[in-house]
Every structure is written in C-alpha cells, then in structure tokens.
Residue frames as a rotation matrix with the C-alpha (Angstrom) as fourth column:
MET 1
-0.282 0.952 0.117 146.67
0.352 -0.011 0.936 137.71
0.892 0.305 -0.332 40.29
PHE 2
0.859 0.502 -0.097 146.25
0.260 -0.265 0.929 137.99
0.440 -0.823 -0.358 44.09
ARG 3
-0.235 -0.956 0.176 148.71
0.191 -0.223 -0.956 139.83
0.953 -0.191 0.235 46.25
ARG 4
-0.183 0.075 -0.980 149.16
0.972 0.162 -0.169 140.25
0.146 -0.984 -0.103 49.97
VAL 5
0.597 0.507 0.621 147.52
0.399 -0.860 0.319 143.40
0.696 0.057 -0.716 51.37
THR 6
0.869 -0.326 0.371 149.65
-0.494 -0.537 0.684 143.74
-0.024 -0.778 -0.628 54.49
ARG 7
-0.084 -0.979 -0.184 153.23
-0.910 0.151 -0.385 142.82
0.405 0.135 -0.904 55.25
PRO 8
0.209 0.152 -0.966 153.83
-0.049 0.988 0.145 139.12
0.977 0.017 0.214 55.97
LEU 9
0.751 0.046 0.659 153.74
-0.657 -0.047 0.752 137.90
0.066 -0.998 -0.005 59.54
THR 10
0.143 -0.791 -0.595 157.16
-0.336 0.527 -0.781 136.43
0.931 0.311 -0.191 60.28
ALA 11
-0.129 -0.222 0.967 156.85
-0.978 -0.132 -0.161 136.05
0.163 -0.966 -0.200 64.04
PHE 12
0.212 0.322 0.923 155.41
-0.619 0.775 -0.128 132.51
-0.757 -0.543 0.364 63.90
THR 13
0.806 0.165 -0.569 156.78
-0.583 0.386 -0.715 131.15
0.102 0.908 0.407 60.61
HIS 14
0.086 -0.857 -0.509 160.14
-0.297 0.465 -0.834 129.80
0.951 0.223 -0.215 61.83
GLY 15
-0.826 -0.535 -0.178 160.79
-0.036 0.364 -0.931 127.55
0.563 -0.762 -0.320 64.82
THR 16
-0.379 0.657 -0.652 158.67
0.910 0.394 -0.132 127.31
0.170 -0.643 -0.747 67.92
PRO 17
0.223 0.503 0.835 156.19
0.278 -0.854 0.440 130.12
0.934 0.134 -0.331 68.50
PRO 18
-0.734 -0.533 0.420 157.02
-0.208 -0.412 -0.887 132.29
0.646 -0.739 0.192 71.51
ALA 19
-0.524 0.533 -0.665 155.30
0.830 0.493 -0.260 131.40
0.189 -0.688 -0.700 74.77
LEU 20
-0.027 0.614 0.789 152.36
0.149 -0.778 0.611 133.64
0.989 0.134 -0.070 75.53
SER 21
-0.977 -0.191 0.094 152.35
-0.048 -0.230 -0.972 135.40
0.207 -0.954 0.216 78.88
LYS 22
-0.565 0.804 -0.187 149.15
0.727 0.377 -0.574 135.16
-0.391 -0.460 -0.797 80.90
LEU 23
-0.008 0.602 -0.799 147.95
0.082 -0.796 -0.600 138.61
-0.997 -0.070 -0.043 79.95
MET 24
-0.656 -0.223 -0.721 149.02
-0.687 -0.219 0.693 138.30
-0.312 0.950 -0.010 76.31
LEU 25
-0.937 0.346 0.046 146.96
0.345 0.903 0.256 135.10
0.047 0.256 -0.966 76.25
VAL 26
-0.180 0.909 -0.376 143.87
0.657 -0.173 -0.734 136.91
-0.732 -0.379 -0.566 77.55
GLU 27
-0.130 0.068 -0.989 144.42
-0.434 -0.901 -0.004 139.75
-0.892 0.429 0.147 75.05
ALA 28
-0.908 -0.243 -0.342 144.82
-0.412 0.355 0.839 137.31
-0.082 0.903 -0.422 72.14
VAL 29
-0.693 0.720 0.050 141.62
0.715 0.694 -0.086 135.46
-0.096 -0.024 -0.995 73.08
PHE 30
-0.032 0.670 -0.742 139.82
0.324 -0.695 -0.642 138.80
-0.945 -0.261 -0.195 73.49
GLN 31
-0.463 -0.211 -0.861 140.99
-0.642 -0.590 0.490 139.97
-0.611 0.779 0.138 70.04
TYR 32
-0.995 0.069 -0.076 139.97
0.000 0.740 0.673 136.69
0.103 0.669 -0.736 68.41
ARG 33
-0.443 0.886 -0.133 136.52
0.830 0.350 -0.435 136.61
-0.339 -0.303 -0.891 70.05
THR 34
-0.088 0.375 -0.923 135.96
-0.030 -0.927 -0.374 140.28
-0.996 -0.005 0.093 69.12
LEU 35
-0.673 -0.234 -0.701 136.83
-0.667 -0.216 0.713 139.72
-0.318 0.948 -0.011 65.46
ILE 36
-0.917 0.397 -0.041 134.72
0.350 0.851 0.391 136.55
0.190 0.344 -0.920 65.24
GLY 37
-0.288 0.830 -0.477 131.89
0.643 -0.201 -0.739 138.47
-0.710 -0.519 -0.476 66.92
LYS 38
-0.358 0.101 -0.928 132.09
-0.518 -0.849 0.108 141.11
-0.777 0.520 0.356 64.19
CYS 39
-0.930 -0.012 -0.367 131.71
-0.325 0.492 0.807 138.33
0.171 0.870 -0.462 61.61
GLU 40
-0.713 0.685 -0.152 128.73
0.699 0.675 -0.235 136.83
-0.058 -0.274 -0.960 63.44
LEU 41
-0.161 0.640 -0.751 127.06
0.265 -0.705 -0.657 140.25
-0.951 -0.305 -0.056 63.49
GLY 42
0.475 0.330 0.816 127.48
0.835 0.125 -0.537 140.47
-0.280 0.935 -0.216 59.71
VAL 43
0.741 -0.253 -0.622 129.78
-0.180 -0.967 0.179 143.50
-0.647 -0.020 -0.762 59.85
GLY 44
0.866 -0.485 0.122 132.66
0.336 0.382 -0.861 141.71
0.371 0.787 0.493 58.10
LEU 45
0.531 -0.777 -0.338 136.39
0.425 -0.100 0.899 142.11
-0.733 -0.621 0.277 58.52
GLU 46
0.700 -0.472 -0.536 139.07
-0.692 -0.635 -0.344 144.22
-0.178 0.611 -0.771 56.87
TRP 47
0.645 -0.504 -0.575 141.99
-0.157 0.649 -0.745 142.42
0.748 0.570 0.340 55.21
ASP 48
-0.418 -0.862 0.287 144.36
-0.489 -0.052 -0.871 143.06
0.766 -0.504 -0.399 58.12
GLU 49
-0.074 0.478 0.875 141.74
-0.970 0.170 -0.175 141.74
-0.232 -0.862 0.451 60.56
ILE 50
0.887 0.346 -0.305 141.37
-0.431 0.857 -0.282 138.56
0.164 0.382 0.909 58.48
GLU 51
0.173 -0.915 -0.365 145.14
-0.114 0.349 -0.930 138.08
0.978 0.203 -0.044 58.68
GLN 52
-0.470 -0.282 0.837 145.01
-0.818 -0.219 -0.533 138.70
0.333 -0.934 -0.128 62.44
VAL 53
0.518 0.726 0.452 142.34
-0.813 0.582 -0.003 135.98
-0.265 -0.366 0.892 62.84
THR 54
0.814 -0.252 -0.523 144.43
-0.154 0.776 -0.612 133.60
0.560 0.578 0.593 60.73
ALA 55
-0.227 -0.963 0.148 147.56
-0.378 -0.053 -0.924 134.31
0.898 -0.265 -0.352 62.80
ILE 56
-0.265 0.199 0.944 145.73
-0.962 0.019 -0.274 133.71
-0.072 -0.980 0.186 66.10
GLU 57
0.794 0.607 0.036 144.19
-0.597 0.790 -0.143 130.50
-0.115 0.092 0.989 64.75
SER 58
0.501 -0.673 -0.544 147.61
-0.119 0.568 -0.814 129.24
0.857 0.473 0.204 63.68
VAL 59
-0.464 -0.669 0.581 149.09
-0.667 -0.167 -0.726 129.96
0.583 -0.724 -0.369 67.13
PHE 60
-0.294 0.464 0.835 146.27
-0.822 0.323 -0.469 127.98
-0.488 -0.825 0.287 68.77
ALA 61
0.026 0.259 -0.966 146.18
-0.788 0.600 0.140 125.16
0.615 0.757 0.220 66.20
PRO 62
0.772 0.335 0.541 145.21
-0.617 0.600 0.509 121.88
-0.154 -0.726 0.670 67.93
THR 63
-0.381 -0.897 0.223 147.85
-0.836 0.437 0.331 119.27
-0.394 -0.060 -0.917 68.66
ALA 64
-0.609 0.106 -0.786 147.67
-0.462 0.758 0.460 115.76
0.645 0.643 -0.413 67.20
ASP 65
-0.906 0.286 -0.313 146.16
0.424 0.610 -0.669 114.55
0.000 -0.739 -0.674 70.50
ASP 66
-0.539 0.733 -0.414 143.44
-0.302 -0.628 -0.718 117.23
-0.786 -0.262 0.560 70.30
ARG 67
-0.313 0.401 -0.861 142.56
-0.948 -0.078 0.308 116.16
0.057 0.913 0.405 66.75
ARG 68
-0.797 -0.056 -0.602 142.43
-0.134 0.987 0.085 112.46
0.589 0.149 -0.794 67.75
MET 69
-0.851 0.499 0.165 139.77
-0.165 0.045 -0.985 113.09
-0.499 -0.865 0.044 70.41
LYS 70
-0.459 0.753 0.472 136.25
0.780 0.596 -0.192 111.85
-0.426 0.280 -0.860 69.72
ASN 71
0.632 0.774 -0.033 134.81
0.683 -0.577 -0.448 115.32
-0.366 0.260 -0.894 69.22
GLY 72
-0.055 -0.778 0.626 138.06
0.968 -0.195 -0.158 116.94
0.244 0.597 0.764 67.99
ARG 73
0.321 0.098 -0.942 138.96
0.572 -0.812 0.111 120.28
-0.754 -0.575 -0.317 69.51
ARG 74
0.822 0.036 0.569 139.21
0.519 -0.460 -0.720 123.20
0.236 0.887 -0.397 67.09
PHE 75
0.419 -0.677 0.604 141.73
-0.427 -0.735 -0.527 125.18
0.801 -0.037 -0.598 69.19
ARG 76
-0.150 -0.580 -0.801 144.40
0.651 0.552 -0.521 124.23
0.744 -0.600 0.295 71.67
ARG 77
0.903 0.350 0.249 143.99
0.025 -0.621 0.783 125.60
0.428 -0.702 -0.570 75.18
GLU 78
-0.133 -0.977 0.166 147.05
-0.069 -0.158 -0.985 127.00
0.989 -0.142 -0.047 76.93
THR 79
0.252 0.114 -0.961 147.74
0.891 0.359 0.277 126.12
0.377 -0.926 -0.011 80.56
THR 80
-0.284 -0.279 0.918 147.62
-0.016 -0.955 -0.295 129.21
0.959 -0.099 0.267 82.74
LYS 81
-0.341 0.217 -0.915 147.07
0.936 0.171 -0.308 130.38
0.090 -0.961 -0.261 86.32
LEU 82
-0.741 0.189 0.644 144.63
-0.022 -0.966 0.257 133.28
0.671 0.177 0.720 86.36
GLN 83
-0.727 0.601 -0.331 142.18
0.425 0.017 -0.905 134.49
-0.539 -0.799 -0.268 88.97
ALA 84
-0.798 0.546 0.254 138.73
0.014 -0.406 0.914 135.23
0.602 0.733 0.316 87.59
LEU 85
-0.689 0.703 0.176 135.24
-0.393 -0.157 -0.906 136.02
-0.609 -0.694 0.384 88.78
MET 86
-0.866 0.496 0.059 132.39
0.370 0.559 0.742 133.82
0.335 0.665 -0.668 87.58
ARG 87
-0.724 0.678 -0.126 128.99
-0.401 -0.562 -0.724 135.51
-0.562 -0.474 0.678 87.53
GLY 88
-0.805 0.541 -0.243 125.63
-0.004 0.405 0.914 134.15
0.593 0.737 -0.324 86.58
ASP 89
0.229 0.961 0.153 122.21
-0.389 -0.053 0.920 133.21
0.892 -0.270 0.362 87.93
ARG 90
0.951 0.136 0.277 122.88
-0.296 0.156 0.942 133.05
0.085 -0.978 0.189 91.70
ILE 91
0.513 -0.858 -0.034 126.64
0.859 0.513 0.003 132.75
0.015 -0.031 0.999 90.98
ASN 92
0.801 -0.415 0.431 129.25
-0.310 -0.904 -0.294 135.30
0.512 0.102 -0.853 92.03
ASP 93
0.885 -0.445 0.136 132.36
0.162 0.568 0.807 133.28
-0.436 -0.692 0.575 92.87
ARG 94
0.239 -0.908 -0.345 136.14
-0.927 -0.319 0.197 133.61
-0.289 0.272 -0.918 92.53
VAL 95
0.941 0.013 0.339 137.55
0.082 0.961 -0.264 130.81
-0.329 0.276 0.903 90.38
ASP 96
-0.074 -0.992 -0.104 140.96
-0.321 -0.075 0.944 129.74
-0.944 0.104 -0.312 89.10
CYS 97
0.860 0.246 -0.447 141.29
-0.487 0.132 -0.863 129.70
-0.153 0.960 0.233 85.31
ILE 98
0.218 -0.806 0.550 143.71
-0.187 0.518 0.834 126.84
-0.958 -0.285 -0.037 84.56
GLU 99
-0.545 -0.354 0.760 143.33
0.686 0.333 0.647 126.58
-0.482 0.874 0.061 80.75
LEU 100
0.265 0.603 -0.752 142.38
-0.054 -0.769 -0.636 129.21
-0.963 0.209 -0.171 78.18
GLY 101
-0.746 -0.430 0.509 142.05
0.493 0.158 0.856 129.30
-0.449 0.889 0.094 74.40
PRO 102
-0.903 0.371 -0.216 139.97
-0.428 -0.749 0.506 131.01
0.026 0.549 0.835 71.70
GLY 103
-0.410 0.779 -0.474 137.26
-0.094 0.480 0.872 128.35
0.907 0.402 -0.123 71.97
GLY 104
0.698 0.708 -0.107 136.90
0.004 0.145 0.989 128.09
0.716 -0.691 0.098 75.71
LEU 105
-0.278 -0.758 0.590 138.41
-0.699 -0.261 -0.665 127.71
0.659 -0.597 -0.458 79.15
VAL 106
0.183 0.244 -0.952 138.63
0.491 0.816 0.303 125.40
0.851 -0.524 0.030 82.14
VAL 107
-0.070 -0.149 0.986 138.14
-0.673 -0.723 -0.157 126.71
0.737 -0.675 -0.049 85.69
ARG 108
-0.387 -0.090 -0.918 138.72
0.542 0.783 -0.305 125.12
0.746 -0.616 -0.254 89.11
ASN 109
-0.834 0.127 -0.536 137.20
0.488 -0.283 -0.826 125.88
-0.257 -0.951 0.174 92.51
ALA 110
-0.836 0.547 0.050 133.99
-0.360 -0.615 0.702 126.68
0.415 0.568 0.711 90.65
PRO 111
-0.385 0.807 0.449 130.36
-0.591 0.158 -0.791 126.41
-0.709 -0.570 0.416 91.70
TYR 112
-0.335 0.366 0.868 127.99
0.551 0.823 -0.134 124.00
-0.764 0.434 -0.478 89.96
VAL 113
-0.372 0.237 -0.898 127.37
-0.725 -0.678 0.121 125.11
-0.580 0.696 0.424 86.35
ALA 114
0.272 0.587 0.762 124.84
0.065 0.779 -0.624 123.02
-0.960 0.219 0.174 84.43
LYS 115
-0.642 -0.428 0.636 125.46
0.616 0.204 0.761 121.99
-0.456 0.880 0.133 80.83
GLY 116
-0.176 0.542 0.822 124.18
0.840 -0.352 0.413 124.83
0.513 0.763 -0.393 78.63
GLU 117
0.668 0.389 -0.635 124.03
0.698 -0.624 0.352 127.35
-0.260 -0.678 -0.688 81.52
GLN 118
0.320 -0.529 0.786 125.48
0.505 -0.606 -0.614 130.75
0.801 0.593 0.073 80.60
VAL 119
0.574 -0.261 -0.776 127.89
0.707 -0.320 0.631 132.61
-0.412 -0.911 0.001 82.86
GLU 120
0.852 -0.415 0.320 130.14
-0.152 -0.780 -0.606 135.63
0.501 0.468 -0.728 82.63
ILE 121
0.442 -0.809 -0.387 133.88
0.896 0.377 0.234 135.28
-0.044 -0.450 0.892 83.28
VAL 122
0.955 -0.153 0.255 135.61
-0.141 -0.988 -0.067 138.48
0.263 0.028 -0.965 84.46
ILE 123
0.356 -0.914 -0.193 139.41
0.932 0.362 0.008 138.63
0.062 -0.183 0.981 84.30
GLU 124
0.974 -0.028 -0.226 141.05
0.033 -0.965 0.262 141.73
-0.225 -0.263 -0.938 85.79
ASP 125
0.207 -0.942 0.264 144.35
0.968 0.159 -0.193 143.08
0.140 0.296 0.945 84.46
GLY 126
-0.783 -0.545 -0.299 145.40
0.599 -0.791 -0.125 146.29
-0.169 -0.277 0.946 86.17
ASP 127
-0.651 0.527 -0.546 143.26
-0.360 -0.848 -0.389 149.01
-0.668 -0.057 0.742 84.60
LYS 128
-0.516 0.475 -0.713 141.51
-0.739 0.174 0.651 146.59
0.433 0.863 0.261 82.20
SER 129
-0.397 0.492 0.775 138.62
-0.450 0.631 -0.631 144.27
-0.800 -0.600 -0.029 82.93
TYR 130
-0.809 0.087 -0.581 137.91
-0.514 0.377 0.771 141.55
0.286 0.922 -0.260 80.35
ARG 131
-0.223 0.828 0.515 134.35
-0.617 0.289 -0.732 140.15
-0.754 -0.481 0.446 80.30
PHE 132
-0.847 -0.071 -0.527 133.68
-0.468 0.572 0.674 136.89
0.253 0.817 -0.518 78.42
ARG 133
0.255 0.926 0.279 130.33
-0.942 0.303 -0.145 135.13
-0.219 -0.226 0.949 78.05
ALA 134
-0.784 -0.536 -0.314 130.58
-0.581 0.812 0.063 131.37
0.221 0.231 -0.947 78.32
GLU 135
0.404 0.904 -0.140 128.37
-0.837 0.427 0.342 128.30
0.368 -0.021 0.929 78.33
GLY 136
-0.031 -0.372 0.928 128.84
-0.766 0.605 0.218 125.23
-0.643 -0.703 -0.304 80.53
VAL 137
0.095 -0.022 -0.995 129.97
-0.846 0.525 -0.092 122.16
0.524 0.851 0.031 78.56
TRP 138
0.247 -0.047 -0.968 131.20
0.282 0.959 0.025 119.68
0.927 -0.279 0.250 81.17
LEU 139
0.341 -0.053 0.939 131.67
-0.835 -0.476 0.277 119.44
0.432 -0.878 -0.206 84.93
THR 140
0.106 -0.310 -0.945 133.72
0.286 0.920 -0.269 117.15
0.952 -0.242 0.186 87.18
ASP 141
0.967 0.213 -0.137 133.87
0.168 -0.137 0.976 116.91
0.189 -0.967 -0.169 90.97
ASP 142
0.080 -0.968 0.239 137.01
0.168 -0.223 -0.960 118.59
0.983 0.117 0.145 92.33
GLY 143
-0.827 -0.318 -0.464 136.83
0.475 0.045 -0.879 118.02
0.300 -0.947 0.114 96.10
ASP 144
-0.464 0.655 -0.596 134.62
0.496 -0.366 -0.788 120.65
-0.734 -0.662 -0.155 97.70
ASP 145
0.011 0.409 -0.912 134.06
-0.551 -0.759 -0.347 122.45
-0.834 0.507 0.217 94.40
TYR 146
0.701 0.290 0.652 133.95
0.364 0.641 -0.676 121.62
-0.614 0.711 0.344 90.69
LYS 147
-0.627 -0.754 -0.196 136.21
0.041 -0.283 0.958 121.76
-0.778 0.593 0.209 87.68
VAL 148
0.425 0.904 0.037 134.16
0.247 -0.077 -0.966 123.20
-0.871 0.420 -0.256 84.80
GLY 149
-0.684 -0.530 0.502 134.74
0.613 -0.043 0.789 123.30
-0.397 0.847 0.353 81.05
LEU 150
0.231 0.744 -0.627 133.25
0.205 -0.667 -0.716 126.38
-0.951 0.037 -0.306 79.42
LYS 151
-0.188 -0.184 0.965 132.75
0.981 0.021 0.195 127.28
-0.056 0.983 0.176 75.75
LEU 152
-0.679 -0.093 -0.728 133.19
0.169 -0.985 -0.032 130.98
-0.714 -0.145 0.685 74.93
ILE 153
-0.060 0.743 0.666 130.20
0.996 0.091 -0.012 132.51
-0.070 0.663 -0.746 73.15
GLY 154
0.830 0.554 0.056 129.38
0.557 -0.823 -0.114 135.91
-0.017 0.126 -0.992 71.75
MET 155
0.236 -0.703 0.671 131.51
0.304 -0.602 -0.738 139.02
0.923 0.379 0.072 71.70
PRO 156
0.000 -0.296 -0.955 133.57
0.997 0.070 -0.021 139.94
0.073 -0.953 0.295 74.78
VAL 157
0.823 0.214 0.526 133.82
0.165 -0.976 0.139 143.35
0.543 -0.027 -0.839 76.41
MET 158
-0.204 -0.881 -0.428 136.90
0.910 -0.010 -0.414 145.12
0.360 -0.474 0.804 77.79
LEU 159
0.868 0.480 0.123 136.37
0.376 -0.800 0.469 147.91
0.324 -0.361 -0.875 80.30
HIS 160
-0.275 -0.929 0.248 139.06
0.451 -0.353 -0.820 150.47
0.849 -0.113 0.516 81.15
LYS 161
0.488 0.365 -0.793 139.10
0.873 -0.182 0.453 151.55
0.021 -0.913 -0.408 84.78
VAL 162
-0.118 -0.465 0.878 139.75
0.350 -0.846 -0.401 155.23
0.929 0.260 0.262 85.33
ALA 163
-0.340 -0.063 -0.938 140.58
0.936 -0.118 -0.331 156.84
-0.090 -0.991 0.099 88.66
ILE 164
0.464 0.566 0.681 138.51
0.550 -0.787 0.279 159.93
0.694 0.245 -0.677 89.30
SER 165
-0.647 -0.762 0.032 140.40
0.491 -0.448 -0.747 162.80
0.583 -0.468 0.664 90.89
ALA 166
-0.349 0.473 -0.809 139.09
0.815 -0.272 -0.511 164.87
-0.462 -0.838 -0.291 93.78
HIS 167
0.464 0.634 0.619 136.72
0.842 -0.534 -0.084 167.69
0.277 0.560 -0.781 92.82
GLN 168
-0.721 -0.661 -0.209 138.33
0.687 -0.721 -0.090 171.11
-0.091 -0.208 0.974 92.52
ALA 169
0.216 0.802 -0.557 136.09
0.617 -0.554 -0.558 174.09
-0.757 -0.223 -0.615 93.32
ASP 170
-0.694 -0.398 0.600 135.59
0.720 -0.400 0.568 176.29
0.014 0.826 0.564 90.25
VAL 171
-0.948 0.311 0.063 133.51
-0.302 -0.945 0.128 179.30
0.100 0.102 0.990 89.12
VAL 172
-0.236 0.911 -0.338 130.34
-0.193 0.297 0.935 177.22
0.952 0.286 0.106 88.77
ASP 173
-0.123 0.140 -0.982 130.64
0.844 0.536 -0.030 176.04
0.522 -0.833 -0.184 92.38
LYS 174
-0.881 -0.246 -0.403 131.12
0.429 -0.774 -0.465 179.63
-0.197 -0.583 0.788 93.57
LEU 175
-0.742 0.669 0.048 128.03
-0.501 -0.599 0.625 180.79
0.447 0.439 0.779 91.62
ALA 176
-0.035 0.747 -0.663 125.97
0.185 0.657 0.731 177.90
0.982 -0.097 -0.161 93.01
ALA 177
-0.369 -0.166 -0.914 127.09
0.912 0.123 -0.391 178.69
0.177 -0.978 0.106 96.57
ALA 178
-0.990 -0.030 -0.135 126.27
0.054 -0.983 -0.177 182.41
-0.127 -0.183 0.975 96.10
ALA 179
-0.580 0.814 -0.030 122.71
-0.332 -0.203 0.921 181.67
0.744 0.545 0.388 94.85
C-alpha cells in the first residue's frame, strides 16, 4: 500500500551512530532548524526532507536520563567546544558553546541573558557563517560570567563569505577617465 520514496538510510540503523564532528554538528542543527522553519511557515516538506528530519531526530533522540527529567528534553545535546558570538540588545560578546542540539545550546563566559530575552548566536566556519536565533531559558553564575541555556527559535541563516578580488581597469574605466 505505502512504499518508501527514497532509498533507506542505513548509516544509523546498525550499532552506535558515528560521532559528529563539531562542524557536522552545526550543519545538522542548521539543516534541522531550516526544515522545521519551512514547516512553521506553512511551506511543507518534500518526502526526502521529511526523511532527513526523521534521521536527524533519531540521531539526537534523548537518553533515558533526559526523558526522566521533570520537563523532559525532546532532543539530546552533544558536548562540543565551539567559539561563537552572542549578539542582542546591548550584547556583542564572544562565548564558548559547550553543548549543542536541534532544540538549543548551552554557552559559557556569557553576559547576562534574561529568561525570554532573544539573542543571535553566530558560529563561524571558514567561509560560512551560521546565524541562529535563540531565547534565554536559564542562567547560572559561572565565576565572572554566566552559563546560559538557550532555546533555538525560528529559521537560521547561513551566509557564505566571498573574497572580492582587486579591481581590474577595463573599457568602462577608460571611457569614464576620458570623459
């Protein structure tokens, strides 16, 4: 009656899933947030995109400890060490991202972020710049700074940086100089 539209995903069906590198982790979270953002906008997803969402959700399935928590986490966060820039109302600080998942992230060495306050998290990766919107959920004192739990909201943006080459004089420049 129903049949699979795309080929089966075999990468995560046997044994332990492969460890995600830092940048693969950011890319996976970006893909997930982008696809969920399409759904929230009412655009809908293609069959292969639905399977991609399902695969990402299975990779980040919560552990038994996550499910036992009082408010039960929907996705597991992966431990990582990433540098990021936190921007917001009177905030423009470098922070250390220590946990990241499709639902949110935890940052250290952060400024005060009130519960419900929205910030932008910028993670640079070579020629790519990932921009995530997030909302403050919790905050703990971490010495001189704070450790902040953020919930990802909305659709992220990825910017490609392009190096501009030096201007070469051409016919238009010669005509402009002659006039």
